[in-house]
N, C-alpha and C positions, 0 to 999 in steps of 0.2 A: 253296404252303403255305396251310393253313387258319388263320384266326384262332381263338382259343379258342371263340368263339361259333359259328363255322362248324363246328368240330370237334364241338361238342355237338350241333348240328343234324344233322350227318352221322351221328354215332353213333346218334342216335334214329331217323333215317330208315333206316339199314341194318338196325336191329333190327326195324323195321316193314316191311321189304321195299319201301320207297319210294325206294330208291337206284337211280340209272341212270348208267352210264358208257359213253361212246362213244369208242373208240380208232380212230384212223386212222394206220396205219403207211405211211410214204412211202419211196420208193426211195433218197432222199438221206440215209437214216439219221436221219430226224426222225420224230416222231409228234405227233399232236394228241390231247389228252385233254379231253373235255367231261364234267364231272361235275355231276349235278343230284340234288337230293333235295327232298322235300316241305318247304316252308317255308324253303328256302335258295336264294339267287340262284345260278344256274349259274356254274360256274368253268371256264374254258378255259385251257389252257396248252400250249405247244409245247416239246418237249425233244428231245435227241438220244438215240438208242438204239444198242446194239450187240448182235450175236448171235454167239455162239461155240458151235457144236454146238447143244445144246438149252438153253443158258444165255442168258437174255435180261437185259440190263442196261439199265434205263430211266432211269438217272441220277437216281434218287430220292434226296432228301437223307438224310444220316445222321440217325438219331434215337438219342440216347443212345450215340453212336459206333457204332451198329450199322447194317449195310447190309441192305437187303431183297434176298433171293435169289429169283429166278424161274426155274423149270425148266418148259419146255414139254413137257408129257406127251404131247399128241397135237395134230395139226393136219391138217385136211382142208379141202375146199372150203366147208364151212358152219360148222365149229366149231373153236375153239382152247381147249384145256384146259391150265391151269397148276397147278403146285404153287408156292405163294408162302410163303416162310418169313420171318417178321419177328419179332424178339425171341423166337426159339426157338418160335414158334407156327406150325404148318403150316395153311394154308388152301388149299382147292381152289377154283379159279375157272374158270368156263366162259364164254366169249364166243361169241356167235352172229354170223355174218356177215350184214350187211344190205345 
């Protein structure tokens, strides 16, 4: 979770396209997320995930009693595309394999 100051920096960085996230999914149903943004100390966390069909649950905390819903739209050797719904807002996200 971000502190209010980190959230402010994150919001500013994502608006300026200075946001970077690295996800590493492991076979033991855990993942590592490394988030960095300009002017912000990088944050790393490890969590459990589950996958049911194309629904990905990354154990993100509830915000205002609402759960984030992630649907994997496509996945191939180089790219994973998500539809992420949070607080009734749909966001398309693309991850590139490195």
